[in-house]
Backbone as ProteinMPNN parsed JSONL, in Angstrom:
{"seq_chain_A": "MDISYIKALHIIFVITWFAALFYMVRLFIYATDSQSKDEVARPILTQQLLLMQKKLWYIIGWPSMVGTYVFGWWLVFSNMSYYLSQPWMWLKLIVVGLLTLYHLECQRILNLQKQGVFKHSSFRLRLFNELATVFLVAVVFLVVVKSTSGLLWGILGLIAFAAVLMLCVALYKRNSAKDATPKIPEDKTEERKP", "coords_chain_A": {"N_chain_A": [[0.858, -1.187, 0.0], [0.501, 2.235, -0.772], [2.386, 4.622, 0.963], [1.348, 7.154, 1.41], [-1.382, 6.801, 1.712], [-1.503, 5.531, 4.157], [-0.501, 7.551, 5.787], [-2.516, 9.479, 5.399], [-4.717, 8.129, 6.542], [-3.788, 7.941, 9.175], [-3.728, 10.682, 9.901], [-6.474, 11.285, 9.702], [-7.526, 9.648, 11.754], [-6.227, 10.82, 13.943], [-7.421, 13.354, 13.957], [-10.143, 12.688, 14.458], [-9.837, 11.506, 16.934], [-8.958, 13.644, 18.57], [-11.238, 15.255, 18.273], [-13.143, 13.681, 19.6], [-12.05, 13.701, 22.189], [-12.143, 16.454, 22.846], [-14.937, 16.946, 22.774], [-15.884, 15.083, 24.575], [-15.018, 15.88, 27.125], [-16.452, 18.243, 27.29], [-19.012, 17.153, 27.497], [-18.726, 15.973, 30.007], [-18.597, 18.288, 31.54], [-21.158, 19.4, 31.077], [-22.743, 17.364, 32.191], [-21.924, 17.508, 34.843], [-22.759, 20.127, 35.477], [-25.49, 19.728, 35.214], [-26.211, 18.541, 37.532], [-26.965, 20.429, 39.335], [-29.496, 21.122, 38.713], [-33.141, 21.159, 38.996], [-35.241, 18.683, 40.669], [-36.763, 17.409, 38.722], [-35.583, 17.949, 36.199], [-32.88, 17.182, 36.529], [-32.45, 14.201, 36.61], [-33.274, 13.517, 34.02], [-31.652, 15.059, 32.267], [-29.117, 14.125, 33.11], [-29.24, 11.374, 32.485], [-29.504, 11.47, 29.684], [-27.119, 12.801, 28.952], [-25.188, 11.005, 29.896], [-25.694, 8.833, 28.222], [-24.969, 9.991, 25.761], [-22.259, 10.382, 26.261], [-21.37, 7.725, 26.476], [-21.858, 6.694, 23.863], [-20.287, 8.43, 22.269], [-17.702, 7.912, 23.295], [-17.207, 5.132, 23.002], [-17.82, 4.606, 20.34], [-16.491, 6.503, 18.838], [-14.257, 7.669, 20.278], [-12.429, 5.619, 21.534], [-12.02, 3.831, 19.221], [-10.801, 5.723, 17.497], [-8.436, 6.395, 18.843], [-7.137, 3.925, 18.805], [-6.892, 3.546, 16.016], [-5.238, 5.712, 15.424], [-2.87, 4.928, 16.711], [-2.323, 2.467, 15.345], [-1.975, 3.208, 12.593], [-0.082, 5.18, 12.932], [2.157, 3.85, 14.061], [2.588, 2.158, 11.925], [3.504, 3.966, 10.032], [5.893, 4.755, 11.29], [7.311, 2.299, 11.346], [7.581, 1.938, 8.631], [9.683, 3.489, 7.85], [11.762, 3.251, 9.777], [14.455, 3.753, 10.514], [14.827, 6.419, 9.777], [12.738, 7.898, 11.143], [13.078, 7.239, 13.916], [15.525, 8.321, 14.371], [15.212, 10.967, 14.564], [15.045, 13.768, 16.637], [12.699, 15.353, 17.011], [10.683, 13.478, 16.555], [10.868, 11.797, 18.748], [10.124, 13.56, 20.759], [7.514, 14.022, 19.91], [6.436, 11.449, 20.282], [6.564, 11.313, 23.058], [4.717, 13.32, 23.737], [2.425, 12.157, 22.63], [2.258, 9.948, 24.273], [1.629, 11.264, 26.695], [-0.82, 12.299, 25.907], [-2.245, 9.942, 25.668], [-2.374, 9.176, 28.333], [-4.03, 11.24, 29.185], [-6.332, 10.527, 27.782], [-6.928, 8.1, 29.113], [-7.489, 9.147, 31.643], [-9.833, 10.496, 31.027], [-11.425, 8.254, 30.575], [-11.544, 7.306, 33.199], [-12.945, 9.381, 34.479], [-15.338, 9.185, 33.075], [-16.194, 6.628, 33.95], [-16.617, 7.222, 36.666], [-18.68, 9.151, 36.497], [-20.685, 7.576, 35.379], [-21.289, 6.056, 37.568], [-22.578, 7.87, 39.083], [-20.992, 9.702, 40.377], [-19.789, 12.834, 40.667], [-17.247, 14.313, 40.991], [-15.461, 16.248, 40.122], [-15.251, 19.732, 39.657], [-17.037, 22.029, 37.477], [-15.355, 24.082, 36.651], [-12.783, 22.991, 37.036], [-12.92, 20.884, 35.207], [-13.142, 22.363, 32.869], [-10.609, 23.525, 32.728], [-9.13, 21.173, 32.488], [-10.044, 20.386, 29.987], [-8.756, 22.205, 28.336], [-6.207, 21.273, 28.311], [-6.029, 19.275, 26.372], [-5.963, 20.834, 24.083], [-3.467, 21.996, 24.306], [-1.859, 19.73, 23.955], [-2.542, 19.152, 21.305], [-1.557, 21.403, 19.899], [1.165, 21.105, 20.438], [1.792, 18.625, 19.183], [1.154, 19.179, 16.461], [2.919, 21.308, 15.841], [5.403, 20.045, 16.27], [5.368, 18.034, 14.296], [5.009, 19.45, 11.892], [7.012, 21.49, 11.845], [9.312, 20.051, 12.474], [11.697, 20.355, 13.95], [14.148, 20.787, 16.431], [15.705, 22.835, 17.067], [14.631, 25.26, 17.781], [13.497, 24.512, 20.124], [13.459, 25.35, 22.83], [12.235, 27.886, 22.621], [9.882, 27.028, 21.572], [8.814, 25.475, 23.672], [8.554, 27.447, 25.628], [6.725, 29.083, 24.296], [4.569, 27.308, 24.165], [3.978, 27.025, 26.877], [3.219, 29.663, 27.418], [1.004, 29.817, 25.728], [-0.657, 27.912, 26.98], [-1.007, 29.241, 29.398], [-2.445, 31.496, 28.579], [-4.777, 30.221, 27.688], [-5.707, 29.182, 30.149], [-6.161, 31.569, 31.509], [-8.232, 32.616, 29.959], [-10.245, 30.737, 30.525], [-10.539, 31.192, 33.257], [-11.464, 33.859, 33.217], [-13.85, 33.455, 31.858], [-15.192, 31.91, 33.737], [-15.437, 33.759, 35.834], [-17.026, 35.765, 34.608], [-19.306, 34.241, 34.049], [-20.177, 33.655, 36.605], [-20.782, 36.206, 37.458], [-22.87, 36.87, 35.715], [-24.728, 35.041, 36.557], [-25.474, 35.898, 39.032], [-28.217, 36.988, 40.785], [-29.982, 39.969, 40.123], [-31.071, 42.532, 42.131], [-33.908, 44.405, 41.889], [-34.023, 47.94, 41.921], [-35.738, 50.004, 44.243], [-37.778, 52.311, 43.042], [-39.572, 54.066, 43.939], [-40.433, 57.16, 45.222], [-39.925, 58.712, 48.346], [-42.752, 59.821, 49.999], [-43.783, 62.983, 51.01], [-45.168, 63.977, 54.121]], "CA_chain_A": [[-0.007, -0.004, -0.006], [1.232, 3.499, -0.846], [2.544, 5.197, 2.31], [0.532, 8.353, 1.567], [-2.674, 6.354, 2.225], [-1.307, 5.269, 5.597], [-0.372, 8.874, 6.402], [-3.859, 10.083, 5.397], [-5.532, 7.448, 7.564], [-3.27, 8.349, 10.481], [-4.203, 12.058, 10.158], [-7.927, 11.211, 9.926], [-7.778, 9.112, 13.096], [-5.778, 11.826, 14.915], [-8.451, 14.396, 14.002], [-11.345, 12.196, 15.134], [-9.489, 11.266, 18.342], [-9.038, 14.935, 19.253], [-12.647, 15.694, 18.311], [-13.78, 12.926, 20.676], [-11.525, 14.181, 23.486], [-12.677, 17.786, 23.118], [-16.375, 16.9, 23.035], [-16.131, 14.234, 25.754], [-14.877, 16.679, 28.348], [-17.628, 19.139, 27.321], [-20.134, 16.37, 28.045], [-18.487, 15.867, 31.452], [-18.96, 19.577, 32.125], [-22.628, 19.52, 31.048], [-23.298, 16.424, 33.174], [-21.655, 18.07, 36.179], [-23.656, 21.263, 35.641], [-26.881, 19.261, 35.323], [-26.475, 18.087, 38.919], [-27.527, 21.551, 40.103], [-30.851, 21.378, 38.235], [-34.201, 20.713, 39.906], [-35.478, 17.24, 40.788], [-37.35, 16.878, 37.485], [-34.639, 18.076, 35.089], [-31.586, 16.531, 36.798], [-32.287, 12.819, 36.131], [-33.466, 13.467, 32.564], [-30.433, 15.565, 31.651], [-28.005, 13.235, 33.428], [-29.383, 10.142, 31.71], [-29.229, 11.772, 28.28], [-25.7, 13.123, 28.805], [-24.424, 9.76, 30.077], [-25.864, 8.082, 26.971], [-24.147, 10.656, 24.745], [-20.869, 10.082, 26.606], [-21.101, 6.318, 26.159], [-21.796, 6.54, 22.415], [-19.117, 9.136, 21.761], [-16.461, 7.312, 23.757], [-16.971, 3.773, 22.502], [-17.996, 4.554, 18.903], [-15.513, 7.38, 18.198], [-13.043, 7.912, 21.073], [-11.506, 4.478, 21.571], [-11.56, 3.429, 17.889], [-9.902, 6.728, 16.92], [-7.126, 6.263, 19.476], [-6.519, 2.692, 18.289], [-6.519, 3.823, 14.627], [-4.073, 6.609, 15.456], [-1.703, 4.122, 17.033], [-2.054, 1.47, 14.297], [-1.403, 3.823, 11.395], [1.121, 5.923, 13.333], [3.287, 2.916, 14.14], [2.817, 1.688, 10.566], [4.376, 4.972, 9.416], [7.219, 4.684, 11.907], [7.982, 1.073, 10.895], [7.853, 2.018, 7.194], [10.971, 4.135, 7.696], [12.172, 3.317, 11.174], [15.778, 4.356, 10.689], [14.689, 7.866, 9.707], [11.891, 8.474, 12.198], [13.629, 7.09, 15.261], [16.766, 9.094, 14.512], [14.827, 12.368, 14.626], [14.663, 14.225, 17.989], [11.311, 15.809, 17.04], [9.799, 12.322, 16.636], [10.872, 11.333, 20.131], [9.29, 14.498, 21.506], [6.124, 13.752, 19.51], [6.017, 10.204, 20.951], [6.336, 11.662, 24.467], [3.447, 14.044, 23.79], [1.374, 11.173, 22.362], [2.14, 9.188, 25.527], [0.881, 12.107, 27.634], [-2.201, 12.358, 25.404], [-2.846, 8.665, 26.007], [-2.71, 9.279, 29.766], [-5.212, 12.121, 29.2], [-7.449, 9.663, 27.332], [-7.25, 7.18, 30.193], [-8.132, 9.937, 32.689], [-11.213, 10.677, 30.559], [-12.119, 6.996, 30.849], [-11.795, 7.239, 34.637], [-14.023, 10.333, 34.779], [-16.546, 8.573, 32.521], [-16.62, 5.563, 34.869], [-17.133, 7.864, 37.883], [-19.979, 9.763, 36.217], [-21.647, 6.495, 35.197], [-21.649, 5.62, 38.914], [-23.231, 8.973, 39.765], [-20.014, 10.482, 41.138], [-19.389, 14.025, 39.923], [-16.329, 14.903, 41.978], [-14.717, 17.369, 39.548], [-16.077, 20.91, 39.393], [-17.067, 22.477, 36.085], [-14.148, 24.873, 36.407], [-11.653, 22.069, 36.924], [-13.093, 20.18, 33.949], [-12.824, 23.302, 31.797], [-9.148, 23.581, 32.674], [-8.708, 19.873, 31.962], [-10.379, 20.412, 28.58], [-7.765, 22.999, 27.609], [-4.963, 20.502, 28.224], [-6.012, 18.612, 25.06], [-5.551, 21.833, 23.101], [-2.007, 22.121, 24.444], [-1.29, 18.555, 23.3], [-2.748, 19.301, 19.866], [-0.603, 22.408, 19.407], [2.515, 20.52, 20.521], [1.946, 17.599, 18.128], [1.145, 19.799, 15.133], [4.182, 22.042, 15.625], [6.526, 19.11, 16.149], [5.308, 17.319, 13.024], [5.14, 20.358, 10.752], [8.3, 22.183, 11.858], [10.346, 18.991, 12.478], [12.942, 20.959, 14.387], [14.336, 20.974, 17.864], [16.606, 23.974, 17.265], [13.872, 26.273, 18.504], [12.716, 23.791, 21.122], [13.275, 26.179, 24.014], [11.202, 28.883, 22.321], [8.632, 26.289, 21.395], [8.295, 25.115, 25.003], [8.108, 28.696, 26.255], [5.505, 29.47, 23.602], [3.509, 26.397, 24.583], [3.599, 27.413, 28.253], [2.486, 30.934, 27.312], [-0.284, 29.478, 25.134], [-1.43, 27.267, 28.04], [-1.372, 30.282, 30.388], [-3.528, 32.299, 27.982], [-5.979, 29.414, 27.74], [-6.159, 29.139, 31.548], [-6.694, 32.89, 31.806], [-9.544, 32.718, 29.305], [-11.187, 29.918, 31.285], [-10.805, 31.905, 34.516], [-12.322, 35.006, 32.888], [-15.179, 32.904, 31.534], [-15.815, 31.529, 35.01], [-15.796, 34.978, 36.561], [-18.156, 36.391, 33.931], [-20.466, 33.38, 34.22], [-20.651, 33.836, 37.983], [-21.355, 37.544, 37.518], [-24.147, 36.809, 34.999], [-25.661, 34.195, 37.313], [-25.885, 36.588, 40.263], [-29.496, 37.682, 40.564], [-29.934, 41.406, 40.386], [-32.212, 43.006, 42.91], [-34.358, 45.675, 41.31], [-34.035, 49.072, 42.856], [-37.052, 50.556, 44.529], [-37.715, 53.628, 42.462], [-40.629, 54.922, 44.487], [-39.909, 58.248, 46.041], [-40.6, 58.865, 49.631], [-43.751, 60.889, 49.965], [-43.721, 63.879, 52.146], [-46.47, 64.04, 54.791]], "C_chain_A": [[0.894, 1.248, -0.003], [1.24, 4.154, 0.531], [1.692, 6.445, 2.495], [-0.878, 7.998, 2.042], [-2.603, 6.104, 3.74], [-1.231, 6.606, 6.345], [-1.741, 9.565, 6.48], [-4.755, 9.457, 6.444], [-5.092, 7.817, 8.972], [-3.796, 9.751, 10.846], [-5.697, 12.061, 10.459], [-8.228, 10.698, 11.33], [-7.318, 10.08, 14.187], [-6.868, 12.9, 15.067], [-9.688, 13.914, 14.747], [-11.063, 11.895, 16.61], [-9.567, 12.597, 19.131], [-10.469, 15.455, 19.323], [-13.377, 14.996, 19.45], [-13.331, 13.434, 22.037], [-12.104, 15.54, 23.837], [-14.157, 17.699, 23.519], [-16.683, 16.092, 24.304], [-16.042, 15.074, 27.029], [-15.991, 17.719, 28.437], [-18.832, 18.402, 27.888], [-19.971, 16.136, 29.535], [-18.922, 17.153, 32.15], [-20.478, 19.722, 32.186], [-23.274, 18.589, 32.064], [-23.077, 16.913, 34.599], [-22.59, 19.234, 36.458], [-25.106, 20.823, 35.836], [-27.215, 18.792, 36.734], [-27.063, 19.195, 39.781], [-28.943, 21.891, 39.662], [-31.863, 20.85, 39.237], [-34.413, 19.215, 39.799], [-36.054, 16.619, 39.52], [-36.306, 16.85, 36.368], [-33.359, 17.254, 35.285], [-31.514, 15.097, 36.26], [-32.433, 12.688, 34.608], [-32.189, 13.901, 31.848], [-29.251, 14.605, 31.89], [-28.069, 11.977, 32.599], [-29.029, 10.382, 30.248], [-27.727, 12.039, 28.051], [-24.817, 11.892, 28.98], [-24.523, 8.876, 28.844], [-24.982, 8.669, 25.863], [-22.67, 10.364, 24.991], [-20.489, 8.678, 26.149], [-20.942, 6.127, 24.649], [-20.56, 7.215, 21.836], [-17.819, 8.374, 22.074], [-16.182, 5.971, 23.084], [-17.153, 3.644, 20.995], [-16.936, 5.407, 18.193], [-14.195, 7.445, 18.963], [-12.033, 6.783, 21.04], [-11.076, 4.018, 20.166], [-10.594, 4.426, 17.247], [-8.508, 6.643, 17.544], [-6.405, 5.029, 18.93], [-6.07, 2.914, 16.841], [-5.304, 4.732, 14.542], [-2.808, 5.821, 15.724], [-1.336, 3.154, 15.913], [-1.371, 2.14, 13.112], [-0.174, 4.664, 11.712], [2.33, 5.004, 13.405], [3.603, 2.321, 12.784], [3.762, 2.652, 9.854], [5.791, 4.888, 9.958], [7.973, 3.463, 11.387], [8.299, 1.097, 9.393], [9.206, 2.668, 6.907], [11.583, 4.354, 9.066], [13.499, 4.009, 11.376], [15.719, 5.881, 10.635], [13.938, 8.408, 10.919], [12.52, 8.379, 13.584], [14.971, 7.774, 15.442], [16.472, 10.586, 14.651], [14.401, 12.774, 16.047], [13.205, 14.689, 18.061], [10.327, 14.641, 17.156], [9.744, 11.782, 18.056], [10.018, 12.247, 21.006], [7.807, 14.278, 21.178], [5.613, 12.488, 20.218], [5.776, 10.451, 22.449], [4.996, 12.375, 24.627], [2.268, 13.098, 23.561], [1.172, 10.283, 23.596], [1.353, 9.963, 26.576], [-0.588, 12.214, 27.208], [-2.932, 11.06, 25.715], [-3.228, 8.63, 27.488], [-3.947, 10.165, 29.957], [-6.453, 11.331, 28.808], [-7.894, 8.734, 28.453], [-7.884, 7.915, 31.388], [-9.584, 10.243, 32.3], [-12.026, 9.412, 30.809], [-12.467, 6.892, 32.33], [-12.934, 8.165, 35.036], [-15.349, 9.79, 34.263], [-17.076, 7.495, 33.46], [-17.229, 6.14, 36.152], [-18.524, 8.441, 37.624], [-21.043, 8.711, 35.971], [-22.15, 5.988, 36.551], [-22.362, 6.709, 39.712], [-22.298, 9.822, 40.611], [-19.517, 11.609, 40.248], [-18.46, 14.833, 40.813], [-15.544, 16.116, 41.44], [-15.669, 18.527, 39.274], [-16.05, 21.248, 37.901], [-15.81, 23.241, 35.727], [-12.931, 23.98, 36.189], [-11.718, 21.291, 35.597], [-12.79, 21.094, 32.757], [-11.303, 23.454, 31.632], [-8.581, 22.306, 32.066], [-8.955, 19.82, 30.448], [-9.312, 21.144, 27.759], [-6.438, 22.251, 27.459], [-4.885, 19.76, 26.877], [-5.587, 19.561, 23.961], [-4.034, 22.009, 23.129], [-1.319, 20.939, 23.745], [-1.397, 18.663, 21.777], [-1.729, 20.268, 19.262], [0.818, 21.809, 19.4], [2.745, 19.52, 19.394], [2.047, 18.251, 16.741], [2.453, 20.533, 14.866], [5.36, 21.104, 15.484], [6.552, 18.434, 14.782], [5.56, 18.248, 11.829], [6.527, 21.001, 10.703], [9.477, 21.21, 11.822], [11.708, 19.535, 12.918], [12.977, 21.008, 15.9], [15.251, 22.146, 18.136], [15.903, 25.079, 18.036], [13.026, 25.651, 19.609], [12.451, 24.631, 22.363], [12.175, 27.217, 23.776], [9.849, 28.208, 22.136], [7.99, 25.926, 22.719], [7.777, 26.369, 25.706], [6.807, 29.191, 25.621], [4.32, 28.602, 24.012], [3.036, 26.707, 25.999], [2.804, 28.7, 28.238], [1.093, 30.689, 26.738], [-1.197, 28.84, 26.187], [-1.889, 28.286, 29.076], [-2.505, 31.149, 29.859], [-4.836, 31.523, 28.016], [-6.574, 29.374, 29.153], [-6.766, 30.489, 31.946], [-8.079, 33.074, 31.191], [-10.597, 31.925, 30.057], [-11.546, 30.622, 32.601], [-11.71, 33.105, 34.292], [-13.75, 34.55, 32.564], [-15.913, 32.529, 32.829], [-16.28, 32.749, 35.779], [-17.005, 35.657, 35.932], [-19.434, 35.567, 34.056], [-21.053, 33.558, 35.617], [-21.33, 35.192, 38.138], [-22.735, 37.559, 36.851], [-25.189, 36.019, 35.767], [-26.145, 34.849, 38.597], [-27.185, 37.327, 40.016], [-29.38, 39.151, 40.938], [-31.215, 41.808, 41.079], [-32.646, 44.334, 42.32], [-34.386, 46.765, 42.374], [-35.466, 49.553, 43.05], [-37.03, 52.011, 44.076], [-38.83, 54.546, 42.967], [-40.006, 55.981, 45.379], [-40.652, 58.289, 47.36], [-41.562, 60.043, 49.515], [-43.664, 61.717, 51.212], [-45.093, 63.938, 52.8], [-47.16, 65.355, 54.601]], "O_chain_A": [[1.913, 1.293, 0.686], [0.202, 4.228, 1.19], [1.34, 6.776, 3.627], [-1.515, 8.812, 2.712], [-3.527, 6.428, 4.485], [-1.829, 6.764, 7.409], [-2.082, 10.163, 7.501], [-5.472, 10.16, 7.156], [-5.925, 7.987, 9.862], [-4.254, 9.973, 11.967], [-6.143, 12.76, 11.369], [-9.086, 11.246, 12.021], [-7.944, 10.159, 15.243], [-7.192, 13.303, 16.184], [-10.231, 14.642, 15.577], [-11.959, 12.017, 17.445], [-10.161, 12.66, 20.207], [-10.866, 16.035, 20.333], [-14.138, 15.626, 20.183], [-14.15, 13.582, 22.943], [-12.51, 15.772, 24.976], [-14.572, 18.317, 24.499], [-17.639, 16.394, 25.018], [-16.903, 14.979, 27.903], [-16.436, 18.05, 29.537], [-19.591, 18.967, 28.675], [-20.962, 16.102, 30.264], [-19.538, 17.114, 33.216], [-21.026, 20.118, 33.214], [-24.24, 18.967, 32.728], [-23.942, 16.749, 35.46], [-23.156, 19.33, 37.548], [-25.863, 21.482, 36.548], [-28.389, 18.664, 37.084], [-27.606, 18.921, 40.851], [-29.537, 22.842, 40.171], [-31.503, 20.179, 40.205], [-33.831, 18.557, 38.937], [-35.855, 15.431, 39.268], [-36.163, 15.845, 35.672], [-32.819, 16.698, 34.328], [-30.587, 14.793, 35.509], [-31.786, 11.843, 33.989], [-31.702, 13.217, 30.948], [-28.484, 14.317, 30.971], [-27.051, 11.546, 32.057], [-28.326, 9.575, 29.641], [-27.146, 11.559, 27.078], [-23.809, 11.749, 28.289], [-23.544, 8.235, 28.46], [-24.331, 7.933, 25.122], [-21.915, 10.126, 24.048], [-19.446, 8.463, 25.53], [-19.998, 5.474, 24.204], [-19.865, 6.633, 21.003], [-16.955, 8.219, 21.21], [-15.061, 5.706, 22.651], [-16.687, 2.665, 20.413], [-16.525, 5.081, 17.079], [-13.128, 7.294, 18.368], [-10.909, 6.963, 20.574], [-9.881, 3.83, 19.934], [-9.673, 4.026, 16.535], [-7.508, 6.802, 16.844], [-5.212, 5.081, 18.631], [-4.967, 2.505, 16.478], [-4.439, 4.542, 13.686], [-1.792, 6.014, 15.055], [-0.161, 3.031, 15.567], [-0.31, 1.696, 12.672], [0.689, 4.844, 10.852], [3.397, 5.325, 12.882], [4.76, 2.005, 12.505], [4.693, 2.233, 9.167], [6.764, 4.941, 9.206], [9.144, 3.57, 11.024], [9.177, 0.368, 8.932], [9.805, 2.433, 5.858], [11.881, 5.48, 9.463], [13.654, 4.78, 12.323], [16.456, 6.562, 11.347], [14.443, 9.272, 11.635], [12.493, 9.348, 14.343], [15.503, 7.806, 16.551], [17.392, 11.383, 14.837], [13.481, 12.173, 16.601], [12.536, 14.447, 19.066], [9.269, 14.777, 17.77], [8.686, 11.354, 18.517], [9.284, 11.781, 21.878], [6.954, 14.34, 22.063], [4.48, 12.465, 20.7], [4.873, 9.854, 23.035], [4.23, 12.071, 25.541], [1.235, 13.22, 24.219], [0.044, 9.912, 23.92], [0.508, 9.394, 27.269], [-1.487, 12.218, 28.049], [-4.129, 11.084, 25.999], [-4.285, 8.112, 27.849], [-4.804, 9.872, 30.791], [-7.502, 11.459, 29.439], [-9.089, 8.593, 28.715], [-8.736, 7.346, 32.071], [-10.466, 10.245, 33.159], [-13.187, 9.488, 31.21], [-13.557, 6.442, 32.682], [-13.793, 7.789, 35.834], [-16.374, 9.917, 34.933], [-18.274, 7.45, 33.738], [-18.224, 5.625, 36.663], [-19.439, 8.248, 38.424], [-22.203, 8.926, 36.321], [-23.293, 5.545, 36.67], [-22.712, 6.504, 40.875], [-22.753, 10.579, 41.469], [-18.903, 11.371, 39.208], [-18.827, 15.891, 41.323], [-15.026, 16.915, 42.22], [-16.756, 18.333, 38.728], [-15.165, 20.812, 37.165], [-15.261, 23.076, 34.637], [-12.147, 24.197, 35.265], [-10.695, 21.07, 34.95], [-12.243, 20.643, 31.751], [-10.794, 23.502, 30.512], [-7.671, 22.349, 31.237], [-8.144, 19.258, 29.712], [-9.006, 20.753, 26.632], [-5.641, 22.568, 26.576], [-3.803, 19.63, 26.305], [-4.925, 19.152, 23.007], [-3.401, 22.154, 22.083], [-0.328, 21.118, 23.037], [-0.466, 18.312, 21.052], [-1.117, 19.974, 18.235], [1.57, 22.001, 18.444], [3.778, 19.563, 18.725], [2.925, 17.907, 15.95], [3.034, 20.398, 13.788], [6.237, 21.343, 14.655], [7.613, 18.276, 14.178], [6.243, 17.872, 10.876], [7.149, 21.053, 9.642], [10.51, 21.498, 11.219], [12.738, 19.21, 12.327], [11.962, 21.24, 16.558], [15.554, 22.441, 19.292], [16.522, 25.758, 18.856], [11.981, 26.183, 19.985], [11.339, 24.626, 22.89], [11.296, 27.406, 24.617], [8.809, 28.756, 22.502], [6.776, 26.048, 22.884], [6.701, 26.358, 26.303], [5.904, 29.657, 26.316], [3.206, 29.098, 24.185], [1.84, 26.658, 26.287], [1.817, 28.827, 28.963], [0.115, 31.277, 27.2], [-2.375, 29.187, 26.278], [-3.012, 28.214, 29.574], [-3.422, 31.498, 30.602], [-5.885, 32.083, 28.332], [-7.784, 29.513, 29.332], [-7.778, 30.533, 32.645], [-8.983, 33.62, 31.823], [-11.727, 32.389, 30.213], [-12.709, 30.646, 33.005], [-12.622, 33.351, 35.081], [-14.724, 35.193, 32.956], [-17.104, 32.803, 32.984], [-17.389, 32.771, 36.314], [-17.915, 36.082, 36.645], [-20.525, 36.127, 34.157], [-22.271, 33.606, 35.789], [-22.323, 35.321, 38.853], [-23.664, 38.186, 37.361], [-26.386, 36.281, 35.652], [-27.127, 34.4, 39.188], [-27.257, 38.192, 39.143], [-28.76, 39.514, 41.937], [-32.311, 41.452, 40.646], [-31.86, 45.278, 42.253], [-34.719, 46.539, 43.537], [-36.288, 49.51, 42.134], [-36.338, 52.841, 44.666], [-39.001, 55.662, 42.477], [-39.137, 55.684, 46.199], [-41.831, 57.948, 47.461], [-41.218, 61.108, 49.002], [-43.493, 61.208, 52.32], [-46.1, 63.949, 52.091], [-48.264, 65.552, 55.108]]}, "name": "protein", "num_of_chains": 1, "seq": "MDISYIKALHIIFVITWFAALFYMVRLFIYATDSQSKDEVARPILTQQLLLMQKKLWYIIGWPSMVGTYVFGWWLVFSNMSYYLSQPWMWLKLIVVGLLTLYHLECQRILNLQKQGVFKHSSFRLRLFNELATVFLVAVVFLVVVKSTSGLLWGILGLIAFAAVLMLCVALYKRNSAKDATPKIPEDKTEERKP"}
């Protein structure tokens, strides 16, 4: 088989894996938020969100991760002497290893939520969600640039990017809390003089 087909399949599985990871954590957030709803809405929302989590994870998430690994290692073995001699590839493999740990943590959160345990706050889950973006940026830059000469600047840029993402999440949380605060209408009646 032409190696370009293998590369295309690898890229497709990487894209669907990240899509599943991004949306899965959003579903965790929605399920956590649904726990504060009233007695009628809470079980309906929770049941629907848990069903969506299950379908997303086992129909898209896990198969995409497996496909990413199968076609990724196929690429590596197709030209092992080149790929394994490249420092950027080793860094990419480390990032993919960290991404796999992220995936397994999503599985753990899914198992907890299936059991009715919602121990992570929405804010913490939002921060966790941004971690996948950091992994995505790292992988894309390593593969496209294929250089470690600017590795220090790349790491500093990645840390700055992560800090900006965290700041955005914190601002979102603050603005959401401000919007959720009920406003007490002012009493505009004037005092009447006797």
